[in-house]
N, C-alpha and C positions, 0 to 999 in steps of 0.2 A: 287628212290627205297629205301626201309628202310629194312634192315634185322636184325634179330635178330638171333646171332650165339651162338649156346649152346655146350660146349664140353662135349661128351658124351661117355660111355663105351658101351652103346646100346640104340638104338631108333626103334620105328616101328610104322606104320601108319595102321589104321583098318578101313574099311569101309564096312558097314552092316555085322558085325561080322565076316568079312575076313580079315587076315593081308595081305595088299597088297605090303607093302615094309617094309624091316628091315634092320638094320645095326649094326655093332659091332664099335669098337673103330673109332672116327673121329667126324664130326659136325653134328649137326642137325641145319637146317637154317629154318626160318619162314620169307617169302620174301613178301613185301608187294609192289605194283607197283601203282604209282601215274598218274594221268593225265598230269603230266609234264615229266615223264621218256621217255628215249631215249634208243637206242643201246648203246650210248656212256655211260651211266648210268649202263648199264649191264656189259659192258667191264670193266669199272672202280672197280665195286663191285666184280664181279668175280676174278681179279687179286688179290684184297685185301682179299677175302675169302680163296684162296688156298694158298696164301703166308704168311698169318698172324701167326706168331710163337706162338702158344698156347700149344705145347706139348712139354715135357721134352726130353732131350736127354737120350738115353738109356745107353750110356757109363758112363758119369759122374753125369747121374741123375739130372742135373740143368734144372729148370723150364725156359719156354719161350724161347726154343732153337730152336725148328723144326715146321715146318708147316705140314698141313694134308698132303700137297703134298709129303714132305719128308718123312713121317712115312708111306707112302703107306695106308694112313687111307680112311675111307670112308665117304661119304656124304649123307645125307637123307634131302630134300628139301621139303618144303611144301608151297604152295600159301597161302597168308594170307591177305586177303584184309582189314582186320580189322585193320591192323597196321596203316592205313590212317585216322583213326577215329580223328575226331576233338570233343573235349569235352569241350571246353571253356563254352558254354552256356547250362543251364539246365541239364537234366539228360539222354537225348537220344542221343548216339552217332550220329555224322553227318559224312556219308561216300562219300561226294560229290568229295572228292580229290582222291578216290580210281578209277582208271582206268576201263573202261567197259570191260565186260567178255572176247569177241572175241580179243580185242587189247591188253588186259592183258596177255591172253594166249599165243599170239604171241610172246610177249617180254618175258614172262618167259619161253617158249619153248626154245628160242634163248639163255637165260640166261644159262639155263640145259646144252644146246649144247656146251657152252663155258667151262663150270666146265669138261664135259665130256672129252672134248679134253685137258684140262690141267691135270686131274688126273685120266683119264681112264674111258671108257666106263661103265664097270662094277662096278666102285667105286662110282657112283652117281646114288642115288635112288630119287623117289620122290612120292608124295602123288596122289590123284586124284585130277585134278583141278576143282574147284567149288562144290565139294562134302562136306557134312558132315562127317568129319574125325574124329577119336579117335587117339591122339597122344600120345605115352608113350615113356618116356626116363629116363635115369639114367645119370643125370648132373654129370661131372666129375670135382671135384674142390670145390665148383661148379664154372664153369666160364661160365660167360654170358655176351656177348658184343653186342652192338648196332651200326649198321652202316647206314648212311645216305647219299646218293649219293647227295643231295642237299646242304649238308654243305659245307662251303667255296667256293660256286659258285659266 
C-alpha cells in the first residue's frame, strides 16, 4: 500500500457536482493498493497514519507533538489506484501493479474500518470507490508525507 498524507485545515470530495464528503482539521489520504498488499499492510499503515505526530501542541505551540487521534481530528480517505503507476518506460503510465477493483475495494474497506475503530466512526470519511472525483483541500504547512508498506520488507 502507498498512502500520500496531507495535513489539512479542510478537504472535500465531489462526485457529479455533489459534495459527498468533507472534513475540517485533520488528514487527507490518497490510498493506493497493489497486487502484493495484504491485511497486514493495512494494519501497519493504519497504525502509522493515526499515530504519526503531524500536529502542534495547543499548549506550548510546538510542532510535531500530536497525532490526528490525539487532536480528535478528521480523516478523509480517497482510493487512488494511480499511486501504483510505473513510469520508467515511455510516456504512458503502467498500472499493472494496481490491485483489481473488487479485491482492492475489500482491502480498502478493511483499512477504513481499522481507522474508524482507532479515531471514531464519525471522524473518518471517504470518497466514492472507482468514481471520477474532484478532490479539494487546503494543505496546512504544507505537510505532505508518503508512506509505503513495502519499504523495509
